[in-house]
C-alpha positions as CSV (number, residue, x, y, z in Angstrom):
1,M,12.7,-27.1,8.5
2,S,9.4,-26.9,6.7
3,V,9.0,-25.7,3.1
4,I,6.7,-22.9,4.3
5,S,9.1,-21.5,6.9
6,D,12.1,-21.8,4.5
7,A,10.2,-20.1,1.7
8,S,9.0,-17.4,4.2
9,R,12.6,-16.6,5.2
10,T,13.5,-16.4,1.5
11,V,10.7,-14.0,0.7
12,S,11.5,-11.7,3.6
13,G,15.2,-11.6,2.8
14,S,16.3,-8.2,1.5
15,G,19.6,-9.0,-0.2
16,G,19.7,-12.4,-1.6
17,R,23.0,-12.1,-3.4
18,G,25.0,-13.7,-0.7
19,E,22.4,-16.3,0.4
20,G,23.1,-18.9,-2.2
21,S,20.8,-20.3,-4.9
22,L,17.3,-21.0,-3.9
23,L,16.6,-22.3,-7.4
24,A,19.2,-25.1,-6.8
25,T,17.1,-26.4,-3.9
26,T,14.0,-28.7,-4.0
27,R,11.9,-26.0,-2.4
28,G,13.0,-23.4,-5.0
29,K,12.1,-25.7,-7.9
30,R,8.7,-26.4,-6.3
31,L,8.1,-22.8,-5.8
32,L,8.9,-21.9,-9.4
33,A,6.9,-24.8,-10.8
34,L,3.9,-23.7,-8.7
35,L,4.1,-20.0,-9.8
36,C,4.4,-21.0,-13.4
37,A,1.4,-23.3,-13.1
38,V,-0.6,-20.3,-11.8
39,A,0.6,-18.3,-14.8
40,F,-0.2,-21.1,-17.2
41,I,-3.8,-21.2,-16.1
42,D,-4.3,-17.5,-16.5
43,F,-2.6,-17.2,-19.9
44,I,-4.2,-20.3,-21.4
45,D,-7.7,-19.0,-20.5
46,A,-7.2,-16.2,-23.0
47,S,-6.9,-18.6,-26.0
48,I,-8.4,-21.9,-25.0
49,T,-11.9,-20.9,-26.2
50,N,-10.8,-19.8,-29.6
51,V,-11.3,-23.0,-31.5
52,A,-14.5,-23.7,-29.5
53,L,-16.2,-20.5,-30.7
54,P,-18.3,-22.1,-33.4
55,H,-19.6,-24.8,-31.0
56,I,-20.3,-22.2,-28.3
57,R,-22.1,-20.0,-30.8
58,S,-24.3,-22.9,-31.9
59,A,-25.0,-24.3,-28.4
60,L,-25.8,-20.9,-26.8
61,H,-27.4,-19.3,-29.8
62,L,-25.0,-16.4,-29.9
63,S,-25.1,-13.8,-32.7
64,T,-21.8,-13.2,-34.6
65,Q,-21.6,-9.7,-33.0
66,N,-22.0,-11.1,-29.4
67,L,-19.7,-14.0,-30.0
68,Q,-16.7,-11.7,-29.6
69,W,-17.5,-11.3,-25.9
70,V,-16.5,-14.9,-25.3
71,P,-12.7,-14.0,-25.6
72,S,-13.2,-10.3,-25.0
73,G,-15.2,-10.6,-21.8
74,Y,-12.3,-12.4,-20.2
75,L,-9.9,-9.8,-21.5
76,L,-12.1,-6.9,-20.3
77,T,-11.9,-7.7,-16.6
78,Y,-8.4,-9.2,-16.8
79,G,-6.9,-6.0,-18.1
80,G,-9.3,-3.7,-16.3
81,L,-8.7,-5.0,-12.8
82,M,-5.0,-5.9,-13.1
83,L,-3.7,-2.7,-11.3
84,L,-6.2,-3.3,-8.5
85,G,-5.1,-6.9,-8.2
86,G,-1.4,-5.9,-8.0
87,R,-2.0,-3.4,-5.3
88,L,-4.1,-5.7,-3.3
89,A,-1.3,-8.3,-3.4
90,D,1.1,-5.8,-1.9
91,L,-1.5,-4.7,0.8
92,L,-3.2,-7.9,1.7
93,G,-0.5,-10.5,1.1
94,R,0.3,-12.3,-2.1
95,R,-0.8,-15.7,-1.0
96,N,-4.2,-14.4,0.2
97,V,-4.9,-12.6,-3.1
98,L,-3.7,-15.5,-5.2
99,L,-6.1,-17.8,-3.4
100,A,-9.0,-15.4,-3.8
101,G,-8.2,-15.2,-7.5
102,T,-8.2,-19.0,-7.9
103,A,-11.5,-19.2,-6.2
104,L,-13.0,-16.6,-8.7
105,V,-11.5,-18.5,-11.7
106,A,-12.9,-21.8,-10.4
107,L,-16.3,-20.2,-9.8
108,G,-16.5,-18.5,-13.2
109,S,-15.3,-21.6,-15.0
110,T,-17.8,-23.9,-13.3
111,V,-20.7,-21.6,-14.0
112,G,-19.6,-21.1,-17.6
113,G,-19.3,-24.9,-18.1
114,F,-22.9,-25.5,-17.0
115,S,-24.3,-22.4,-18.7
116,H,-27.2,-22.8,-21.1
117,S,-27.7,-19.0,-21.8
118,S,-25.3,-16.7,-23.6
119,G,-25.7,-14.0,-20.9
120,L,-24.7,-16.3,-18.1
121,F,-21.8,-17.7,-20.1
122,I,-20.3,-14.2,-20.8
123,A,-20.8,-13.2,-17.2
124,A,-18.8,-16.3,-16.2
125,R,-16.0,-15.2,-18.5
126,L,-16.0,-11.8,-16.8
127,V,-15.6,-13.5,-13.4
128,Q,-12.8,-15.6,-14.8
129,G,-11.0,-12.5,-15.9
130,A,-11.4,-10.9,-12.6
131,G,-9.9,-13.9,-10.9
132,A,-7.0,-13.9,-13.3
133,A,-6.4,-10.2,-12.5
134,L,-5.8,-11.2,-8.9
135,M,-3.8,-14.3,-9.6
136,L,-1.2,-13.1,-12.1
137,P,0.4,-10.1,-10.4
138,A,0.4,-12.0,-7.1
139,A,2.3,-14.9,-8.7
140,L,4.8,-12.7,-10.7
141,S,5.6,-10.5,-7.7
142,T,6.1,-13.6,-5.5
143,L,8.6,-14.9,-8.1
144,T,10.6,-11.6,-8.2
145,T,10.7,-11.3,-4.5
146,S,11.5,-14.9,-3.8
147,F,14.4,-15.5,-6.2
148,T,16.7,-12.7,-5.1
149,D,19.9,-14.2,-6.4
150,E,20.7,-12.5,-9.7
151,T,21.3,-15.7,-11.7
152,D,18.2,-17.4,-10.1
153,R,16.0,-14.5,-11.0
154,T,17.2,-14.5,-14.6
155,K,16.5,-18.2,-14.9
156,A,13.2,-18.0,-13.1
157,L,12.0,-15.2,-15.3
158,G,13.2,-17.1,-18.3
159,V,11.0,-20.0,-17.4
160,W,8.1,-17.6,-16.7
161,G,8.5,-16.1,-20.1
162,A,8.6,-19.5,-21.7
163,V,5.3,-20.4,-19.9
164,A,3.7,-17.2,-21.1
165,G,4.5,-18.0,-24.7
166,L,3.7,-21.7,-24.4
167,A,0.3,-21.1,-22.9
168,S,-1.0,-18.9,-25.8
169,A,-0.3,-21.7,-28.2
170,A,-1.1,-24.6,-25.9
171,G,-4.5,-23.0,-25.2
172,I,-5.5,-23.5,-28.9
173,L,-4.1,-27.0,-28.9
174,A,-5.9,-28.0,-25.7
175,G,-9.1,-26.3,-26.9
176,G,-9.1,-28.4,-30.1
177,L,-8.5,-31.7,-28.2
178,L,-11.3,-30.9,-25.7
179,V,-13.8,-29.8,-28.3
180,E,-13.4,-32.9,-30.4
181,G,-13.1,-35.1,-27.3
182,P,-15.5,-34.6,-24.3
183,G,-17.0,-31.5,-25.8
184,W,-16.7,-27.7,-25.8
185,R,-17.9,-27.3,-22.2
186,W,-14.6,-28.9,-21.1
187,V,-12.7,-25.8,-22.1
188,M,-14.3,-24.4,-19.0
189,F,-14.4,-27.5,-16.7
190,V,-10.7,-28.0,-17.1
191,N,-10.0,-25.0,-14.8
192,P,-11.8,-26.2,-11.6
193,I,-10.0,-29.5,-11.9
194,A,-6.6,-27.8,-12.3
195,I,-7.4,-25.5,-9.4
196,V,-8.4,-28.3,-7.1
197,L,-4.9,-29.7,-7.6
198,L,-3.3,-26.3,-7.4
199,V,-4.7,-24.9,-4.1
200,P,-3.2,-27.5,-1.8
201,A,0.2,-26.8,-3.4
202,V,-0.3,-23.1,-2.8
203,L,-1.1,-23.7,0.9
204,R,1.9,-26.0,1.3
205,V,4.6,-24.1,-0.7
206,L,3.8,-20.4,-0.5
207,P,4.6,-18.7,2.8
208,R,2.2,-16.9,5.0
209,E,3.0,-13.2,4.9
210,R,1.6,-10.0,6.3
211,G,0.7,-7.4,3.8
212,S,1.2,-3.7,4.4
213,A,-2.6,-3.0,4.9
214,T,-1.9,-2.8,8.7
215,T,0.2,0.3,8.1
216,K,-1.3,1.7,5.0
217,R,-4.9,2.7,4.1
218,F,-6.5,1.4,1.0
219,D,-6.9,4.1,-1.7
220,L,-10.6,3.4,-2.5
221,P,-11.2,6.6,-4.6
222,G,-8.0,5.7,-6.7
223,A,-9.1,2.1,-7.0
224,M,-12.6,3.2,-8.3
225,L,-11.1,5.7,-10.8
226,V,-8.5,3.4,-12.3
227,T,-10.7,0.4,-12.4
228,A,-13.5,2.4,-14.2
229,G,-11.0,4.0,-16.5
230,M,-9.3,0.7,-17.5
231,L,-12.6,-1.2,-17.9
232,L,-14.0,1.6,-20.1
233,L,-10.8,1.7,-22.2
234,V,-10.7,-2.1,-22.8
235,F,-14.5,-2.1,-23.4
236,T,-14.2,0.7,-26.0
237,L,-11.3,-1.1,-27.8
238,V,-13.4,-4.3,-28.0
239,R,-16.5,-2.6,-29.3
240,A,-14.9,-0.1,-31.7
241,P,-14.6,-2.4,-34.7
242,I,-18.3,-3.3,-34.4
243,Q,-19.9,0.1,-33.7
244,G,-17.3,1.9,-35.9
245,W,-14.1,3.8,-35.1
246,G,-15.5,7.0,-36.6
247,K,-18.7,7.0,-34.5
248,S,-19.2,9.7,-31.9
249,T,-20.1,7.1,-29.3
250,T,-16.6,5.5,-29.8
251,W,-14.8,8.7,-29.3
252,L,-17.0,9.7,-26.3
253,E,-16.1,6.4,-24.7
254,F,-12.4,7.0,-25.3
255,A,-12.7,10.5,-23.9
256,G,-14.5,9.2,-20.9
257,A,-11.7,6.6,-20.3
258,A,-9.1,9.4,-20.7
259,V,-10.9,11.6,-18.2
260,L,-11.1,8.8,-15.6
261,V,-7.4,8.0,-16.0
262,A,-6.4,11.6,-15.7
263,A,-8.5,12.0,-12.6
264,F,-6.8,8.9,-11.2
265,V,-3.3,10.4,-11.8
266,I,-4.3,13.6,-10.0
267,R,-5.7,11.6,-7.2
268,E,-2.5,9.6,-6.8
269,Q,-0.5,12.8,-6.5
270,I,-2.4,13.9,-3.5
271,A,-3.3,10.6,-1.8
272,G,-1.5,9.7,1.4
273,D,-1.2,6.0,0.5
274,P,-1.8,5.9,-3.2
275,L,-3.0,2.8,-5.1
276,L,-0.3,3.4,-7.7
277,P,2.7,5.3,-6.2
278,L,3.8,7.4,-9.2
279,A,7.4,7.1,-8.0
280,V,7.4,3.6,-9.4
281,F,7.8,5.2,-12.9
282,R,11.2,6.5,-11.8
283,I,12.5,3.0,-12.1
284,R,14.9,3.2,-15.0
285,G,13.5,1.7,-18.2
286,L,10.1,0.7,-16.7
287,A,8.0,2.9,-19.0
288,A,9.9,1.7,-22.1
289,A,9.6,-1.9,-21.1
290,N,5.8,-1.5,-20.7
291,I,5.3,0.4,-23.9
292,T,7.4,-2.3,-25.7
293,G,5.1,-5.0,-24.1
294,L,1.9,-3.1,-25.1
295,V,2.9,-2.6,-28.8
296,G,4.6,-6.0,-29.1
297,F,1.6,-7.9,-27.7
298,A,-0.8,-6.0,-29.8
299,G,1.0,-7.5,-32.9
300,M,2.0,-10.9,-31.6
301,L,-1.1,-12.1,-29.7
302,A,-3.4,-11.2,-32.5
303,M,-1.5,-13.6,-34.7
304,F,-3.0,-16.6,-32.9
305,F,-6.5,-15.3,-33.4
306,F,-6.1,-14.7,-37.2
307,L,-4.1,-17.8,-38.0
308,T,-6.7,-19.9,-36.2
309,L,-9.5,-18.3,-38.3
310,Y,-7.5,-18.8,-41.5
311,M,-7.0,-22.5,-40.8
312,Q,-10.6,-23.2,-39.8
313,T,-12.6,-20.9,-42.1
314,V,-10.4,-21.0,-45.3
315,L,-8.5,-24.3,-45.1
316,G,-11.4,-26.1,-43.4
317,Y,-9.3,-27.5,-40.5
318,S,-11.3,-29.2,-37.7
319,P,-10.8,-27.8,-34.1
320,F,-8.4,-30.7,-33.4
321,A,-6.4,-30.1,-36.6
322,A,-6.2,-26.4,-35.9
323,G,-5.0,-27.0,-32.4
324,A,-2.5,-29.7,-33.5
325,A,-1.0,-27.2,-36.0
326,Y,0.4,-25.2,-33.1
327,L,2.3,-28.2,-31.6
328,P,5.6,-27.4,-33.3
329,L,5.2,-23.7,-32.3
330,T,4.6,-24.7,-28.7
331,F,7.9,-26.6,-28.5
332,A,9.7,-23.9,-30.4
333,V,8.6,-21.2,-28.0
334,G,10.0,-23.2,-25.0
335,I,13.4,-23.7,-26.7
336,A,13.5,-20.0,-27.9
337,A,12.7,-18.8,-24.4
338,G,15.6,-20.8,-23.0
339,I,17.9,-19.4,-25.6
340,G,16.6,-15.9,-24.8
341,A,17.4,-16.4,-21.1
342,K,21.0,-17.3,-22.0
343,T,21.2,-14.3,-24.4
344,I,20.1,-12.0,-21.6
345,E,22.8,-13.4,-19.2
346,R,25.5,-12.7,-21.8
347,F,24.3,-9.7,-23.8
348,G,21.4,-8.2,-21.8
349,T,17.7,-7.8,-22.3
350,R,17.8,-5.1,-25.0
351,P,19.4,-7.3,-27.7
352,A,17.2,-10.2,-26.7
353,I,14.0,-8.2,-27.1
354,F,15.1,-6.5,-30.3
355,V,16.3,-9.6,-32.1
356,G,13.2,-11.5,-30.9
357,A,10.9,-8.8,-32.2
358,V,12.6,-9.0,-35.6
359,F,12.2,-12.7,-35.8
360,A,8.5,-12.5,-34.8
361,A,8.0,-9.8,-37.5
362,A,9.6,-12.0,-40.1
363,G,7.3,-14.9,-39.2
364,M,4.2,-12.7,-39.5
365,F,5.5,-11.3,-42.8
366,L,5.7,-14.9,-44.2
367,L,2.1,-15.5,-42.9
368,S,0.9,-12.4,-44.7
369,H,1.4,-14.3,-47.9
370,V,-0.5,-17.5,-47.1
371,P,-2.6,-18.6,-50.2
372,V,-6.2,-19.6,-50.3
373,H,-5.3,-23.2,-51.0
374,G,-2.4,-23.3,-48.5
375,S,-0.2,-26.1,-47.4
376,Y,0.7,-26.5,-43.7
377,M,4.3,-27.6,-44.3
378,T,5.2,-24.9,-46.9
379,D,2.9,-22.0,-46.0
380,I,2.1,-22.1,-42.3
381,L,4.9,-24.0,-40.5
382,P,7.9,-21.8,-41.6
383,G,6.2,-18.6,-40.5
384,T,5.0,-20.0,-37.2
385,L,8.5,-21.3,-36.4
386,L,10.1,-18.0,-37.1
387,F,7.4,-16.3,-35.0
388,A,8.0,-18.8,-32.1
389,A,11.8,-18.1,-32.3
390,G,11.0,-14.4,-31.7
391,I,8.3,-14.4,-29.0
392,G,10.2,-16.6,-26.6
393,P,13.1,-14.0,-26.1
394,V,10.6,-11.1,-26.2
395,F,8.5,-12.5,-23.4
396,V,11.5,-13.2,-21.2
397,G,13.3,-10.0,-22.0
398,I,10.3,-7.7,-21.4
399,T,9.5,-9.4,-18.1
400,S,13.2,-9.1,-16.9
401,A,13.5,-5.5,-18.1
402,A,10.3,-4.4,-16.4
403,N,11.2,-5.9,-13.1
404,A,14.8,-4.6,-13.0
405,G,15.2,-2.3,-10.1
406,A,11.8,-2.9,-8.4
407,T,11.9,-3.3,-4.6
408,T,10.0,-5.9,-2.7
409,E,7.3,-3.3,-1.8
410,Q,6.9,-2.4,-5.5
411,A,6.9,-5.9,-6.9
412,G,3.1,-6.4,-7.0
413,I,2.3,-3.1,-8.6
414,V,5.2,-3.4,-11.1
415,A,3.9,-6.9,-12.1
416,A,0.4,-5.4,-12.5
417,I,1.5,-2.5,-14.6
418,L,3.4,-4.9,-17.0
419,N,0.5,-7.3,-17.3
420,S,-2.0,-4.5,-17.7
421,A,0.1,-3.1,-20.6
422,Q,0.1,-6.5,-22.2
423,Q,-3.6,-7.1,-21.9
424,I,-4.4,-3.6,-23.2
425,G,-2.0,-4.3,-26.0
426,G,-3.9,-7.5,-26.8
427,A,-7.2,-5.7,-26.8
428,L,-5.8,-2.9,-28.9
429,G,-4.4,-5.4,-31.5
430,L,-7.6,-7.4,-31.8
431,A,-9.6,-4.2,-32.2
432,I,-7.3,-2.6,-34.8
433,F,-6.5,-5.7,-36.8
434,S,-10.1,-6.9,-36.8
435,A,-11.3,-3.6,-38.2
436,V,-8.5,-3.6,-40.9
437,A,-9.1,-7.3,-41.8
438,T,-12.9,-6.8,-42.1
439,S,-12.4,-3.6,-44.2
440,R,-10.1,-5.4,-46.6
441,T,-12.4,-8.4,-46.8
442,D,-15.4,-6.2,-47.6
443,Q,-13.4,-4.4,-50.2
444,L,-12.4,-7.6,-52.0
445,L,-15.9,-9.0,-51.8
446,A,-17.3,-5.8,-53.4
447,G,-14.7,-6.3,-56.2
448,G,-16.0,-9.7,-57.0
449,A,-13.6,-11.9,-55.0
450,G,-14.8,-15.2,-53.6
451,V,-15.5,-15.6,-49.9
452,H,-12.3,-17.5,-49.1
453,A,-10.1,-15.3,-51.2
454,A,-11.6,-12.2,-49.6
455,A,-11.2,-13.6,-46.1
456,T,-7.6,-14.5,-46.8
457,G,-6.9,-11.0,-48.1
458,G,-8.2,-9.6,-44.9
459,Y,-5.9,-11.9,-42.9
460,H,-3.0,-10.9,-45.1
461,R,-3.5,-7.3,-44.1
462,A,-3.8,-8.2,-40.4
463,F,-0.6,-10.2,-40.4
464,L,1.2,-7.4,-42.2
465,I,0.2,-4.8,-39.6
466,G,1.1,-7.2,-36.9
467,C,4.6,-7.4,-38.5
468,A,4.8,-3.6,-38.4
469,F,3.8,-3.5,-34.7
470,S,6.4,-6.2,-33.8
471,L,9.1,-4.2,-35.5
472,A,8.0,-1.0,-33.7
473,A,8.2,-2.9,-30.4
474,G,11.8,-3.9,-31.3
475,V,12.7,-0.2,-31.9
476,I,11.0,0.9,-28.7
477,S,12.9,-1.8,-26.8
478,L,16.2,0.0,-27.5
479,R,15.1,2.5,-24.8
480,T,14.7,-0.2,-22.1
481,V,17.3,-0.9,-19.5
482,N,19.9,-3.4,-20.8
483,T,20.0,-5.5,-17.7
484,H,21.8,-8.9,-17.7
485,H,19.6,-9.9,-14.7
486,A,16.6,-8.6,-12.9
487,E,18.0,-6.3,-10.2
488,M,16.6,-6.1,-6.8
């Protein structure tokens, strides 16, 4: 029997607990490897450009103010379109939406790699983010609906969580290698090459499936409202540190986003076939899991941004050296995620998330004391290893807790809600921490501190607030469902 027909039968199965272990089979391992490869491409794109920013600024003549749109442009459409992507996966079929997303990512990456103007490059990053918003919920919902055996799903989600944590660190490492090797443009060209290899595997391994669009109408007004609201929210979070949190424009933009989201909620209550069935929030622990993800990611993902800045601007690390500094963290995240999956099997998701958040907070607390003339072995490595020990279990635990209780029909939208919360958290963290770090740096400069000392003081404050956010996420996680597996 072919891989496609076998996988199709697995996806359409409703029970899964008496059907044996798919993960123990060759086709199950191939399916998991493929889905994690999709996730890796999406997650790595959020960080791979970080160490290339100085080169991109020089080559494309970007101002310091506009440079932020290189990472933030991707985040804007990624977070803003995620709910739409998840619903489209449920309606049109997950494989179809995943392939459409990979095409957009490949297009955006190719255009960005050949760009010679800042406007075209930032537009390419927006297209990349839109493609990722289609790919990721389609991949995660395929995982949760394919691995229906309880043990299989826990292990599969553990691997997924490990990949999510690994990609954030690996993106910086890969960016450093590419910048000092073939050049900064290859942080963009690497995607089309990976996708050329990925698409045949998607066509061979993922089953053909019929979405529910034949029986359900697409909620176009709801899609327009939530997409506009999410885009405006992320856009405002990105711009707030630059135009000022106290400016009337900032608060008007936040108010506009709130009005759009409120209108979306009202629309979903009266729509015959809503884009976001509000009944999904009746899933026990879903809201708490998503709030934990939002707050936790706000603190944790910002760590990579500020630590990279510290190493390059204060310690003078080259892009390659800054990327290589994350190598121990990359391995540690993988090990910690495996331990987190075992912890979930024995004790449940709640202890895994809580303890992981405490470890991550401890790591950021150590980093909040890095000196101006810091040493990698004594000042950076201990904090990053503690941080890695924490984020592995947190990624795995949140993913498992959020998906517990979701039906096959809800899988795409649940995956989209989770990833939207994480991306909004990342945007929120960068916005808040950048404002705090800049304010502290300016204050120290006004007091006569040197440039490097002032910058380091700003990073101290950002790490310390990140520590507080991580601890808050741990506390919120105590309200999540304490599942020992992802129920179906």
